[in-house]
PAGUKE-659143 format. One record per residue (C-alpha): residue in three letters; residue number from 1; x, y, z. Coordinates in nm, 4 decimals, always signed. Layout:
<recs>
<aa=ala	i=NUM	east=X	north=Y	up=Z>;
...
</recs>
This chain:
<recs>
<aa=pro	i=1	east=+0.0000	north=+0.0000	up=+0.0000>;
<aa=thr	i=2	east=+0.1116	north=+0.3530	up=-0.0696>;
<aa=ser	i=3	east=-0.1565	north=+0.5047	up=+0.1505>;
<aa=phe	i=4	east=-0.3742	north=+0.4011	up=+0.4407>;
<aa=asn	i=5	east=-0.6744	north=+0.4206	up=+0.2064>;
<aa=glu	i=6	east=-0.5391	north=+0.1139	up=+0.0238>;
<aa=ala	i=7	east=-0.5368	north=-0.0747	up=+0.3543>;
<aa=thr	i=8	east=-0.9098	north=-0.0119	up=+0.3880>;
<aa=lys	i=9	east=-0.9590	north=-0.1672	up=+0.0436>;
<aa=ala	i=10	east=-0.7722	north=-0.4749	up=+0.1684>;
<aa=ala	i=11	east=-1.0026	north=-0.4839	up=+0.4721>;
<aa=asp	i=12	east=-1.3026	north=-0.4780	up=+0.2394>;
<aa=asp	i=13	east=-1.1567	north=-0.7793	up=+0.0563>;
<aa=leu	i=14	east=-1.1233	north=-0.9624	up=+0.3882>;
<aa=arg	i=15	east=-1.4881	north=-0.8887	up=+0.4644>;
<aa=gln	i=16	east=-1.5737	north=-1.0439	up=+0.1274>;
<aa=arg	i=17	east=-1.3841	north=-1.3579	up=+0.2362>;
<aa=lys	i=18	east=-1.0868	north=-1.3000	up=+0.0095>;
<aa=ala	i=19	east=-0.7280	north=-1.3573	up=+0.1162>;
<aa=val	i=20	east=-0.5017	north=-1.0520	up=+0.1041>;
<aa=ile	i=21	east=-0.1236	north=-1.0425	up=+0.0650>;
<aa=val	i=22	east=+0.0367	north=-0.7168	up=+0.1738>;
<aa=asn	i=23	east=+0.3950	north=-0.6377	up=+0.0755>;
<aa=leu	i=24	east=+0.5389	north=-0.3613	up=+0.2933>;
<aa=glu	i=25	east=+0.8965	north=-0.3588	up=+0.1618>;
<aa=asn	i=26	east=+0.8683	north=-0.0102	up=+0.0125>;
<aa=val	i=27	east=+0.6627	north=+0.1456	up=+0.2926>;
<aa=asp	i=28	east=+0.8098	north=+0.3501	up=+0.5757>;
<aa=ala	i=29	east=+0.8142	north=+0.1795	up=+0.9146>;
<aa=ala	i=30	east=+0.5381	north=+0.3909	up=+1.0718>;
<aa=met	i=31	east=+0.2961	north=+0.3272	up=+0.7845>;
<aa=ala	i=32	east=+0.3853	north=-0.0437	up=+0.7760>;
<aa=arg	i=33	east=+0.3102	north=-0.0797	up=+1.1487>;
<aa=arg	i=34	east=-0.0180	north=+0.1076	up=+1.1071>;
<aa=val	i=35	east=-0.1272	north=-0.1121	up=+0.8149>;
<aa=val	i=36	east=-0.0330	north=-0.4377	up=+0.9907>;
<aa=asp	i=37	east=-0.2092	north=-0.3302	up=+1.3109>;
<aa=phe	i=38	east=-0.5227	north=-0.2272	up=+1.1240>;
<aa=leu	i=39	east=-0.5455	north=-0.5400	up=+0.9082>;
<aa=ser	i=40	east=-0.4602	north=-0.7644	up=+1.2037>;
<aa=gly	i=41	east=-0.7504	north=-0.6113	up=+1.3911>;
<aa=cys	i=42	east=-0.9777	north=-0.6632	up=+1.0924>;
<aa=ala	i=43	east=-0.8704	north=-1.0264	up=+1.0603>;
<aa=tyr	i=44	east=-0.9255	north=-1.0815	up=+1.4332>;
<aa=ala	i=45	east=-1.2728	north=-0.9273	up=+1.4219>;
<aa=leu	i=46	east=-1.3620	north=-1.1570	up=+1.1313>;
<aa=asp	i=47	east=-1.2118	north=-1.4667	up=+1.3009>;
<aa=gly	i=48	east=-0.9422	north=-1.4677	up=+1.0343>;
<aa=lys	i=49	east=-0.5710	north=-1.5380	up=+1.0445>;
<aa=val	i=50	east=-0.2488	north=-1.3459	up=+0.9886>;
<aa=lys	i=51	east=+0.0743	north=-1.5080	up=+0.8745>;
<aa=lys	i=52	east=+0.4082	north=-1.3483	up=+0.8043>;
<aa=ile	i=53	east=+0.5162	north=-1.5075	up=+0.4760>;
<aa=ala	i=54	east=+0.8327	north=-1.3077	up=+0.4021>;
<aa=leu	i=55	east=+1.0475	north=-1.0420	up=+0.5633>;
<aa=ala	i=56	east=+0.7971	north=-0.7585	up=+0.5063>;
<aa=thr	i=57	east=+0.5029	north=-0.9489	up=+0.3575>;
<aa=tyr	i=58	east=+0.1912	north=-1.0672	up=+0.5368>;
<aa=leu	i=59	east=-0.0986	north=-1.2914	up=+0.4432>;
<aa=phe	i=60	east=-0.4373	north=-1.2009	up=+0.5911>;
<aa=cys	i=61	east=-0.7001	north=-1.4732	up=+0.5516>;
<aa=pro	i=62	east=-1.0698	north=-1.4867	up=+0.6265>;
<aa=his	i=63	east=-1.1938	north=-1.7493	up=+0.8714>;
<aa=ser	i=64	east=-1.3003	north=-1.9801	up=+0.5881>;
<aa=met	i=65	east=-0.9385	north=-2.0469	up=+0.4815>;
<aa=asp	i=66	east=-0.6704	north=-2.2589	up=+0.6442>;
<aa=val	i=67	east=-0.3060	north=-2.1605	up=+0.6173>;
<aa=met	i=68	east=-0.0357	north=-2.4219	up=+0.6468>;
<aa=gly	i=69	east=+0.3205	north=-2.3416	up=+0.7488>;
<aa=asp	i=70	east=+0.4780	north=-2.0108	up=+0.8332>;
<aa=leu	i=71	east=+0.7997	north=-1.8193	up=+0.7880>;
<aa=glu	i=72	east=+0.9474	north=-1.9241	up=+1.1216>;
<aa=thr	i=73	east=+0.8926	north=-2.2959	up=+1.0539>;
<aa=leu	i=74	east=+1.0413	north=-2.2632	up=+0.7065>;
<aa=gln	i=75	east=+1.3487	north=-2.0854	up=+0.8429>;
<aa=thr	i=76	east=+1.3971	north=-2.3495	up=+1.1139>;
<aa=glu	i=77	east=+1.3664	north=-2.6311	up=+0.8602>;
<aa=leu	i=78	east=+1.6148	north=-2.4575	up=+0.6295>;
<aa=glu	i=79	east=+1.8657	north=-2.4063	up=+0.9118>;
<aa=asp	i=80	east=+1.8294	north=-2.7691	up=+1.0231>;
<aa=ser	i=81	east=+1.8909	north=-2.8973	up=+0.6701>;
<aa=met	i=82	east=+2.2089	north=-2.6884	up=+0.6419>;
<aa=ser	i=83	east=+2.3563	north=-2.8215	up=+0.9713>;
</recs>
């Protein structure tokens, strides 16, 4: 998102039971925190889920979707395979 208004569009997608991927790599830290907090609250209110899928990328899912795996598990598995 380049503005907070785009985050509200993502929230509307969540309400319509669509998954949303948000890439915050090119967003300043204050805006990124605001967007993640807002969409996390939206996901919580809709019984959805939030997963960090990359360094600055998040997946917000409605309650009707299951998400398998996460970034932390993938990193642990990668580190274990390199040992």
